[in-house]
C-alpha positions in Angstrom: -17.8 -13.9 -30.2 -16.4 -10.1 -28.4 -20.2 -9.0 -30.5 -22.2 -11.9 -29.2 -20.8 -10.7 -25.2 -21.5 -7.6 -25.6 -25.0 -8.3 -27.5 -26.2 -10.6 -24.7 -24.9 -8.0 -22.2 -27.0 -5.6 -23.5 -30.1 -7.1 -24.2 -30.3 -8.5 -20.5 -29.8 -4.6 -19.7 -32.9 -4.2 -22.2 -35.4 -7.1 -20.8 -34.5 -6.5 -17.1 -34.9 -2.5 -17.4 -37.9 -1.3 -19.3 -38.6 2.2 -17.9 -35.0 3.3 -18.3 -34.5 1.6 -21.8 -37.4 2.9 -22.6 -36.2 6.4 -22.7 -32.7 5.5 -23.7 -34.5 4.2 -27.2 -36.9 7.3 -27.4 -35.4 9.0 -30.8 -37.5 12.0 -30.6 -35.0 13.2 -27.4 -31.7 14.9 -27.2 -28.5 12.8 -25.2 -29.4 15.8 -22.7 -32.7 15.2 -22.5 -32.3 11.0 -22.3 -30.1 12.1 -19.3 -32.5 14.4 -17.3 -35.2 11.8 -17.8 -33.1 8.9 -16.7 -32.1 11.2 -13.6 -35.7 11.8 -12.8 -36.4 8.1 -12.4 -33.6 7.3 -10.7 -33.9 10.3 -8.0 -38.3 9.2 -7.7 -37.2 5.7 -6.9 -34.3 7.0 -4.6 -36.9 9.0 -2.3 -38.0 5.7 -1.5 -34.7 5.4 0.5 -34.6 7.9 3.4 -30.9 7.3 4.5 -29.5 7.1 0.8 -31.3 10.0 -0.6 -30.1 11.8 2.9 -26.4 11.0 2.1 -26.8 11.7 -1.8 -27.8 15.6 -1.1 -25.1 15.5 1.4 -28.0 16.2 4.3 -26.3 13.4 6.0 -22.5 12.8 5.8 -20.0 11.0 7.7 -19.1 7.2 8.4 -21.9 6.6 10.5 -24.4 7.5 7.6 -22.2 5.6 4.7 -22.7 2.6 6.9 -26.3 3.0 6.7 -26.4 2.6 3.4 -27.8 -0.5 1.7 -26.7 -2.6 -1.2 -29.2 -1.3 -3.6 -28.5 2.1 -1.8 -25.0 2.2 -3.5 -26.2 1.4 -7.0 -28.7 4.2 -6.9 -25.9 6.5 -5.7 -23.3 5.7 -8.4 -26.0 5.5 -11.6 -26.7 9.4 -10.2 -23.3 9.6 -10.2 -22.9 9.0 -13.2 -25.7 10.5 -14.9 -23.9 13.8 -13.1 -20.7 13.2 -14.6 -22.4 12.1 -18.1 -19.9 13.5 -21.0 -17.3 15.0 -18.4 -13.4 14.2 -19.6 -10.5 13.5 -17.2 -7.1 13.3 -17.6 -6.1 9.5 -17.4 -2.5 9.3 -16.3 -2.7 5.3 -17.7 -2.6 7.2 -20.9 0.2 9.5 -20.1 -3.0 12.6 -19.4 -4.9 12.0 -22.7 -8.3 12.7 -21.6 -11.2 10.1 -21.7 -14.5 10.7 -21.5 -17.6 9.0 -19.1 -20.3 9.0 -21.0 -22.5 5.3 -20.1 -25.3 6.0 -21.2 -24.5 8.1 -24.1 -23.0 4.4 -25.1 -25.7 2.6 -23.9 -28.4 4.5 -26.1 -26.1 3.9 -29.4 -26.0 0.2 -28.7 -29.6 0.3 -28.3 -30.2 2.0 -31.0 -28.0 1.7 -33.7 -27.0 -2.4 -32.7 -23.4 -0.2 -32.2 -21.1 -2.6 -30.2 -17.4 -0.9 -30.5 -17.1 -0.5 -26.6 -15.6 -3.5 -24.9 -17.0 -6.4 -23.2 -15.8 -5.0 -19.8 -18.2 -1.9 -20.0 -20.9 -3.9 -20.6 -20.3 -6.6 -18.3 -19.7 -3.6 -15.5 -22.8 -1.8 -16.7 -25.0 -5.1 -16.7 -24.0 -5.8 -12.7 -25.0 -2.0 -11.7 -28.3 -2.4 -13.0 -28.9 -5.5 -11.3 -27.5 -4.6 -8.0 -30.2 -1.6 -8.7 -33.3 -3.4 -9.5 -32.4 -6.5 -6.5 -31.5 -9.0 -9.1 -28.2 -9.5 -7.2 -27.4 -9.2 -4.1 -24.3 -9.9 -1.8 -24.2 -13.7 -0.8 -21.6 -12.6 2.4 -19.4 -15.3 3.1 -20.0 -17.4 6.3 -16.9 -17.4 9.2 -16.3 -20.7 8.2 -15.7 -19.9 4.5 -13.5 -17.2 5.2 -11.2 -19.8 7.1 -11.7 -22.2 4.3 -9.8 -19.2 1.9 -7.5 -18.7 4.5 -6.3 -21.8 5.1 -5.9 -22.6 0.8 -2.7 -19.8 1.5 0.0 -21.3 3.2 2.5 -19.9 5.4 6.6 -19.8 5.0 6.3 -21.3 8.7 4.3 -24.5 7.6 6.3 -27.5 8.0 6.1 -28.7 4.3 6.7 -24.9 3.1 10.0 -25.0 5.2 10.8 -28.4 3.5 10.5 -27.4 0.0 12.5 -24.4 0.7 15.8 -26.4 2.5 15.9 -28.3 -0.8 16.1 -25.0 -2.6 18.5 -23.6 -0.2 21.0 -26.6 -0.8 21.0 -26.3 -4.5 21.4 -22.7 -4.6 24.5 -23.5 -1.8 26.0 -25.9 -4.5 25.9 -23.0 -7.0 27.7 -20.7 -4.9 30.1 -23.1 -3.9 30.7 -23.2 -8.0 30.9 -19.5 -8.8 32.8 -18.8 -5.2 35.4 -21.9 -6.8 36.0 -20.1 -10.0 35.7 -16.8 -9.7 35.2 -15.2 -6.1 33.1 -11.6 -5.9 36.2 -10.8 -2.9 39.0 -11.5 -0.6 36.7 -12.0 2.1 34.7 -14.6 0.8 37.4 -16.9 -0.9 37.4 -20.7 -0.4 40.9 -21.9 1.1 42.8 -23.7 -1.2 43.1 -26.8 1.0 39.7 -27.1 1.3 37.9 -29.7 0.1 34.3 -29.9 -1.6 32.7 -30.9 1.7 34.6 -28.2 3.4 33.9 -25.5 0.8 30.0 -26.3 1.0 30.3 -25.9 5.3 31.8 -23.0 5.0 29.3 -21.4 2.3 26.7 -22.5 4.5 28.4 -20.6 7.5 28.6 -17.2 4.8 25.0 -18.0 4.3 23.8 -16.2 7.5 26.0 -13.2 6.8 24.1 -9.9 5.0 27.7 -8.9 3.4 27.6 -12.2 1.5 24.0 -12.1 1.2 24.5 -8.8 -1.0 27.9 -9.4 -2.5 26.4 -12.3 -4.1 23.1 -10.7 -5.1 21.8 -12.0 -8.2 22.0 -9.0 -11.1 21.8 -10.4 -14.4 18.8 -12.1 -16.1 21.0 -14.8 -17.1 22.4 -15.7 -13.3 18.3 -15.0 -12.2 17.7 -18.4 -14.6 20.4 -20.4 -13.5 19.9 -19.8 -10.2 16.1 -20.6 -10.6 17.0 -23.8 -12.0 15.9 -23.2 -15.5 12.4 -22.8 -14.4 11.5 -18.9 -16.0 9.3 -19.2 -19.4 11.1 -17.8 -22.4 8.4 -15.3 -22.2 9.4 -14.1 -18.6 13.4 -14.3 -19.6 12.7 -11.7 -22.7 10.5 -9.4 -20.3 13.2 -9.5 -18.0 16.4 -8.9 -21.0 14.4 -6.0 -22.1 13.9 -4.6 -18.6 18.0 -4.8 -18.0 17.8 -3.1 -21.4 15.8 -0.4 -20.3 17.8 0.7 -17.0 15.7 -1.5 -14.4 17.8 -3.0 -11.9 17.8 -7.0 -10.9 19.0 -7.3 -7.3 18.2 -10.8 -5.1 20.0 -12.3 -2.8 20.1 -16.0 -2.6 18.6 -16.0 0.4 15.2 -14.5 -1.0 16.0 -16.6 -4.3 15.8 -20.2 -1.9 12.2 -18.2 -0.9 11.0 -19.3 -4.3 9.8 -22.4 -5.2 11.2 -23.9 -8.2 8.8 -26.9 -9.8 7.0 -27.3 -6.3 4.3 -30.0 -6.1 0.8 -29.1 -8.0 -1.0 -28.0 -4.3 1.4 -25.5 -4.2 1.7 -24.0 -8.2 0.8 -20.4 -6.8 1.8 -20.5 -3.5 4.4 -17.8 -4.0 3.1 -16.2 -6.9 2.4 -13.1 -4.5 6.4 -12.9 -4.0 7.2 -13.9 -7.5 5.0 -11.1 -9.1 7.0 -8.8 -7.8 10.4 -10.1 -8.0 9.9 -10.5 -12.0 8.7 -7.6 -14.3 5.8 -6.9 -15.8 5.9 -6.0 -19.5 3.8 -2.9 -18.5 6.3 -1.9 -16.0 9.2 -2.5 -18.9 7.1 -0.1 -21.7 6.8 2.5 -18.9 10.3 3.0 -17.2 11.5 6.3 -18.4 8.6 8.2 -18.3 6.8 7.1 -15.3 5.4 10.0 -13.3 5.9 10.4 -9.8 2.6 9.5 -8.0 2.6 11.3 -4.7 3.4 14.8 -6.5 4.6 15.9 -2.9 7.2 13.7 -3.4 8.7 16.3 -6.0 10.7 18.6 -4.6 12.8 21.7 -4.9 15.2 23.1 -2.1 13.6 26.0 -0.6 10.3 26.2 -2.8 7.0 24.2 -1.5 5.7 20.9 -2.8 2.4 20.9 -3.6 1.2 20.4 -0.3 2.7 23.7 0.2 5.5 22.4 2.3 8.8 24.1 1.9 11.2 21.6 2.2 15.2 21.5 2.6 16.2 19.2 0.1 14.4 15.5 -1.3 16.3 14.2 1.7 13.1 15.2 3.4 9.0 14.4 2.4 6.0 15.7 3.6 2.5 15.6 3.2 1.3 16.1 7.1 1.5 18.7 9.3 2.7 16.3 12.2 5.4 13.7 10.3 7.9 13.9 7.9 9.6 10.7 5.8 13.6 11.4 6.3 15.7 9.3 3.6 19.2 9.7 4.7 22.1 9.9 2.2 23.6 6.6 3.0 23.2 3.0 1.7 19.5 3.6 2.7 18.9 4.9 -0.7 19.1 0.9 -1.5 16.8 -1.9 -0.6 17.5 -5.4 0.1 15.6 -6.3 -3.6 13.4 -4.2 -5.8 10.1 -4.5 -5.5 8.5 -4.1 -9.6 5.8 -1.8 -7.6 7.8 0.5 -6.0 6.6 3.6 -5.2 10.2 4.8 -5.6 10.6 3.7 -9.1 10.9 7.0 -10.0 13.3 7.5 -8.7 15.3 4.5 -9.4 14.5 5.9 -12.7 16.2 8.7 -12.7 19.0 6.8 -10.8 19.2 8.6 -7.5 18.0 5.1 -6.1 20.0 2.2 -7.0 21.9 -0.9 -6.4 25.7 0.1 -6.7 26.0 0.1 -2.7 29.9 1.4 -2.6 28.5 4.5 -4.5 25.4 4.7 -2.1 28.1 4.9 1.1 27.9 8.3 2.5 30.1 11.1 1.9 32.5 13.4 3.8 29.7 16.3 3.4 26.8 14.2 4.1 27.9 14.5 8.3 27.3 18.3 7.9 24.5 18.0 5.8 22.7 15.5 8.5 22.7 18.2 11.1 21.4 21.0 8.8 18.6 18.8 7.9 17.9 17.8 11.4 17.7 21.7 11.9 14.6 21.4 9.9 12.6 18.8 11.8 13.9 21.2 14.9 12.5 24.3 13.9 9.1 23.2 12.9 5.8 23.7 15.1 4.4 20.6 14.0 6.5 18.1 13.6 6.4 15.2 16.2 7.2 12.2 14.2 10.2 11.3 12.0 10.0 8.5 9.5 13.2 7.2 8.4 13.3 5.2 5.2 14.3 5.2 1.8 15.1 3.0 0.2 15.3 0.9 3.6 16.6 2.3 6.8 17.8 -0.6 7.4 20.6 -0.6 5.0 22.1 1.8 6.4 25.4 0.7 8.0 25.3 0.4 11.9 27.7 3.4 11.8 25.6 5.4 9.7 22.6 4.6 11.6 24.0 5.1 14.9 24.7 8.5 13.7 21.1 8.9 12.2 19.7 7.9 15.1 22.7 10.3 17.2 21.5 13.1 15.3 17.6 12.5 16.0 18.2 12.6 19.6 20.3 15.6 19.4 17.7 17.5 17.6 14.3 16.1 19.8 16.7 17.0 23.4 17.1 20.8 21.4 13.7 21.0 20.6 12.4 20.2 23.9 15.3 22.8 25.3 13.8 25.7 23.2 9.9 25.4 24.2 11.4 26.2 27.9 11.7 29.7 26.1 7.9 29.6 25.0 4.8 29.8 26.6 1.7 28.2 26.1 0.1 28.6 23.1 3.2 29.1 21.4 5.0 25.8 22.3 6.5 23.5 19.4 5.6 20.3 18.8 7.8 18.3 20.6 9.7 14.6 18.9 7.5 11.8 20.4 7.7 9.0 17.7 10.6 7.8 16.0 9.9 4.9 13.0 12.1 2.7 10.5 11.0 2.0 7.7 12.0 -1.5 6.5 12.0 -4.6 4.1 15.1 -6.1 5.4 13.2 -8.3 7.8 12.0 -10.0 4.7 14.5 -9.4 1.9 17.8 -9.8 4.1 16.6 -11.1 8.2 20.2 -11.7 8.4 21.4 -7.8 8.5 19.0 -7.3 11.9 22.0 -8.3 13.4 23.2 -8.1 17.5 24.9 -4.7 16.6 22.3 -3.2 14.3 19.8 -4.4 17.6 22.0 -3.0 20.2 22.1 0.4 17.9 18.4 0.2 18.3 18.2 -0.7 22.3 20.7 1.9 23.2 19.0 4.7 21.4 15.7 4.0 23.0 17.2 3.7 26.3 18.1 7.3 26.0 15.7 8.8 23.9 12.9 7.6 26.6 14.5 9.5 29.4 14.0 13.1 27.1 10.5 12.0 26.3 10.2 10.1 22.9 7.5 7.6 23.4 7.1 5.7 21.0 9.7 3.6 18.5 8.2 1.9 15.5 9.6 -0.2 13.0 7.2 -0.5 9.9 7.6 -3.8 8.0 6.6 -4.7 4.4 5.0 -8.2 4.5 2.7 -8.6 1.7 2.2 -12.8 2.4 2.4 -15.4 4.5 5.0 -16.8 2.5 7.3 -14.5 3.5 6.8 -15.3 7.1 10.0 -17.3 7.4 11.7 -19.1 10.5 14.7 -16.4 9.3 12.2 -13.2 9.5 10.2 -14.3 12.7 13.6 -14.4 14.6 14.7 -11.1 12.8 11.2 -9.8 14.1 12.0 -11.4 17.4 15.2 -9.8 18.0 13.7 -6.3 16.8 10.9 -6.8 19.5 13.4 -8.0 22.0 14.9 -4.2 21.6 12.2 -2.5 22.7 10.7 -1.8 19.3 7.1 -1.9 18.1 6.5 -3.7 15.0 3.9 -2.8 12.7 3.0 -4.0 9.1 2.1 -2.6 5.9 0.9 -4.6 3.2 1.0 -3.8 -0.5 -3.1 -5.2 -1.8 -1.4 -6.6 -5.3 -3.3 -9.2 -7.3 -1.7 -12.5 -6.0 -2.1 -10.9 -2.6 -5.9 -10.1 -3.4 -6.7 -13.2 -3.3 -9.7 -14.4 -1.1 -8.4 -15.2 2.5 -4.9 -14.3 1.5 -4.6 -11.0 3.7 -6.6 -12.7 6.4 -3.9 -15.4 6.8 -1.4 -12.8 6.7 -2.7 -10.9 9.4 -2.9 -13.9 11.4 0.7 -14.9 10.7 1.7 -12.0 11.2 0.0 -11.4 14.8 1.4 -15.3 15.6 5.4 -13.2 15.4 4.2 -10.4 17.2 3.4 -7.6 14.3 0.1 -5.8 14.3 -1.1 -4.9 10.9 -1.3 -1.0 10.2 -1.9 -0.5 6.7 -3.3 -2.4 3.8 -2.2 -0.3 0.5 -4.0 -0.1 -2.9 -1.2 -0.6 -5.4 -0.6 2.8 -6.5 1.2 4.4 -9.7 -0.2 4.2 -13.0 0.1 2.0 -16.6 3.0 0.9 -15.3 2.0 -1.0 -12.4 -1.3 -2.2 -14.3 -0.3 -5.7 -14.1 -0.1 -5.6 -10.0 -3.1 -3.4 -9.5 -6.7 -4.6 -7.7 -9.8 -2.4 -8.3 -10.3 -0.9 -5.1 -13.6 -2.1 -4.9 -11.6 -5.6 -4.2 -9.8 -3.7 -1.1 -13.3 -2.8 0.3 -14.9 -6.4 -0.5 -11.8 -7.3 1.0 -12.7 -5.3 4.1 -16.0 -5.9 4.7 -16.4 -9.5 3.9 -13.0 -11.3 4.8 -11.2 -8.9 7.6 -14.4 -8.6 9.3 -14.1 -11.6 11.3 -11.3 -10.1 12.9 -12.9 -6.8 13.9 -11.2 -5.6 17.4 -13.7 -4.7 20.1 -13.6 -1.0 20.8 -13.8 -2.1 24.4 -10.2 -3.5 24.2 -8.7 0.0 22.5 -7.2 1.2 25.9 -5.5 -2.3 26.4 -4.2 -2.1 22.9 -2.8 1.4 23.2 -0.7 0.0 26.2 1.3 -2.7 23.4 3.4 -0.4 22.3 4.9 -0.1 26.0 6.0 -3.6 25.9 7.2 -5.1 22.7 8.6 -7.6 24.4 5.5 -9.4 24.9 3.8 -8.6 21.9 2.4 -12.2 21.2 1.3 -12.3 24.6 -0.9 -9.5 24.5 -2.2 -10.0 21.2 -2.8 -13.7 21.9 -4.9 -12.7 24.8 -7.4 -10.6 23.2 -7.5 -13.1 19.9 -8.4 -15.9 22.4 -10.9 -13.6 24.8 -12.7 -12.7 21.7 -11.7 -16.1 19.6 -10.8 -14.1 16.5 -7.9 -15.5 14.0 -6.6 -12.0 14.2 -6.9 -8.7 15.2 -8.1 -6.4 12.1 -6.0 -3.4 13.3 -4.9 -2.5 9.7 -6.9 0.2 7.6 -7.7 -1.0 3.9 -6.7 2.6 2.1 -4.7 4.1 -0.8 -2.2 7.1 -0.6 -3.6 9.6 -2.9 -1.5 12.0 -4.4 -0.9 15.8 -2.6 -3.4 14.7 0.1 -2.1 11.6 1.6 -4.3 8.1 2.7 -7.6 7.7 2.6 -10.3 5.4 1.1 -13.5 7.5 1.0 -14.7 7.4 -2.4 -17.6 7.1 -4.5 -17.0 5.8 -8.5 -18.3 8.9 -10.7 -17.4 7.4 -14.1 -16.8 4.3 -16.4 -14.4 4.4 -19.5 -15.3 2.8 -22.8 -12.8 0.0 -21.9 -14.6 -1.1 -18.5 -12.1 1.1 -16.0 -13.9 3.1 -13.2 -13.3 6.6 -12.1 -13.3 7.1 -8.5 -13.1 10.4 -7.2 -11.9 10.9 -3.5 -12.1 13.0 -0.4 -9.2 13.5 1.7 -9.7 11.4 5.5 -10.9 14.2 7.3 -9.8 12.3 10.4 -5.9 13.4 10.8 -4.7 17.1 10.4 -3.5 18.1 6.7 -1.7 20.8 5.0 -4.3 24.3 5.0 -3.7 23.8 1.0 -5.8 20.2 1.1 -8.7 21.8 2.4 -8.8 24.0 -0.8 -8.2 20.9 -3.2 -11.1 19.2 -4.9 -11.2 15.5 -4.6 -8.7 13.9 -6.3 -9.8 12.0 -9.1 -7.9 8.6 -10.1 -9.1 6.5 -13.2 -8.2 2.6 -12.6 -5.6 0.9 -14.6 -8.1 -2.1 -15.5 -11.7 -3.4 -15.5 -12.9 -5.0 -12.6 -13.8 -7.9 -15.3 -10.1 -7.6 -16.3 -8.7 -8.0 -12.7 -11.5 -11.2 -12.7 -9.6 -12.7 -15.4 -6.3 -12.7 -14.1 -7.1 -14.1 -10.6 -8.2 -16.9 -13.0 -5.0 -17.4 -14.5 -3.9 -18.1 -10.7 -6.2 -20.7 -10.3 -9.1 -18.3 -8.4 -12.5 -19.1 -9.2 -14.5 -15.9 -10.2 -17.5 -16.9 -8.6 -15.9 -16.6 -5.3 -15.7 -12.5 -6.0 -19.1 -12.2 -7.2 -19.9 -9.3 -5.0 -17.2 -7.2 -5.9 -19.2 -5.5 -8.6 -21.6 -4.1 -6.1 -18.6 -2.6 -3.8 -17.9 1.1 -5.7 -17.7 3.4 -2.7 -16.1 3.4 0.7 -15.1 4.9 3.9 -11.8 4.9 5.3 -12.1 3.2 8.8 -11.4 4.3 12.2 -7.4 4.0 13.2 -6.9 2.1 16.0 -5.8 4.2 19.3 -2.7 2.4 19.4 -1.5 4.2 16.2 -2.6 8.0 17.3 0.3 10.4 19.0 0.7 11.0 23.0 -0.8 13.8 24.4 1.5 16.6 25.3 1.7 18.3 28.8 1.2 21.8 27.1 -0.7 23.6 24.5 1.3 23.8 21.6 0.7 26.3 18.7 -1.4 26.1 16.0 0.8 28.0 14.3 2.7 26.7 11.2 6.4 26.9 9.9 7.5 26.0 6.8 4.6 26.3 4.7 3.5 28.1 1.9 0.8 28.9 -0.3 -1.0 31.5 -2.6 -1.9 34.7 -1.7 -5.6 33.9 -2.4 -5.4 31.2 0.1 -3.8 33.0 2.7 -6.5 35.3 4.2 -8.5 31.9 4.4 -5.6 31.0 6.9 -4.3 34.0 8.4 -4.3 33.4 12.6 -4.5 29.8 14.0 -4.8 27.0 11.8 -8.5 26.6 9.7 -8.5 22.7 9.8 -11.3 21.0 11.2 -10.6 17.5 12.9 -13.7 15.3 12.9 -14.4 12.8 15.5 -14.3 9.0 14.6 -17.9 7.3 15.4 -17.0 3.7 16.7 -20.9 2.9 16.5 -21.2 1.4 13.0 -24.9 1.0 12.2 -26.7 -1.9 10.3 -26.1 -1.2 6.5 -24.5 -3.5 4.1 -21.0 -2.4 5.0 
């Protein structure tokens, strides 16, 4: 059957591409001559598309030139890139560095000349769509605004009354199980049912405990048997085998009773796949289990050795600080912040869970006595760095730190920022250091354990802001990680409201997994986030290699979503100055957002950028598809995002090559397994390039009333590069052009 599919794909290519096929069939030509002759044919045709030819040759570049390209232009460019890289080999980290070769035209020639069909169906199907895009046979049928609304409405929200009702039933079932568990074997003296209580009183007591974060953490599910028990025996034997293998491999299970109540157990048919975007990261994949123990760090700059430069050239004092950009560094405290409210199967820190540095042994993660002195030394790094103006406190999860630990960390940040300002009084203009203007906390606690956003924790945040704003810190941001509207529950909405009332601006970073990438799903998430006062910030393609294959949605789908769905919420630049002021008044975020939505009649504010975090380079979505493997996986070449500052070392790097972990065809088959129709995604085949979107001004840093230095501290690079970067920084920043033109993108 597979050979029949392959033959039909090749037969269609032969019948629809006579000129190219004639070259492929010519037995007198060597493979090299075939490539050159096809290249001549394609370039001859491309010259009739002057915008595309200018872009391909580099005479025109940048965002404006990219968005002028037509649908067929992208096919011309992709074929030329395939021809340019025909026969090139690339290390494939999905195969632990084993080399793969891109040779699509050699493969096609073998099939046409020698009836050799040893390559996969997925390869031939992708090539057929490419040629049909080139010939104009396939054109994008862009969805109407109403069609996008229809897709959005297919994806329920955790605030929908019927979903709330179903989860309420779940909660009551779980509370009864907790009653039996606490009665027979209490986990702690704090949560013990008094002997004189009858069942009704005991259940009422557990209801009151349910809202306590410590109760939830104490009674978190950590074993496969308990997981199956609390999910009412609904897990399949295959899933149970995978989860047991995961535990044997050392992958921890940690799910709070609250979060288990969010999963639908034996739901009505209409909601069969409603929670799949959550269920998919709570339950582990076979690929993750196979790879655990051999997982390589995706973000190479996260591999740190004290006192030595990371891959981006930044010298770091310990693995508590990660850095890729000049102006911001990640701070991971040695507290319970190294844990999370749960483990996402696609976690970018799975490398750290693999090493044991991150774990769910909460008592062992409590700060040691020497942490207090170490914290002060780590703050010195920020204080004495010439470019750092933004500290992102994360983990793990920033909100997993205890109230006292969180206060200690923020107090240390405040003192550091104040000393940095004082030190600048001794420096003249042009030599002054960047001062701290933004403090961020990265957290998924509002999703995993909203009960932990307590009045005490919120008071710490509010008190810090009131002090910090007086010394010049201007932006206070909570970065959440909602990946589906089904995570937005009444409890998580209340947690977000508390954070906003504390004066902290709340943004969101979605991970674009396969279930999250369904038509209309992310658009609905943006709509519901706006409803609770959250602005989308990034929509991230899943990082990682083979271990995350199950969760990975191809980059072409990210671009398709950006163009065909997110576009109905595009924010007119005339509102940029108004949006910039939002950060000053988080308390009224809902009102601010609704004013623009109503004025423009749009369902949400599309303030996020669809992007991917690249190893060593950082975020970008500027790429071209330059090759394809025998099993149909695309090979992408990414450029850095020139609109933001980078380490000077990044300027010396070549394009970052990413080999996708699955073919487009395999991705579509996966969607069909969760109830989608692949016909709805037909244009995905043609999205073979991207350009990173313009950043909305609200996410830009405020300026200084002085001229800061261009010099770098804490930076090292090889001697042969030093001459290129002596004196003021050699980085050039490209201004974004908001004038998006009339191309298909």
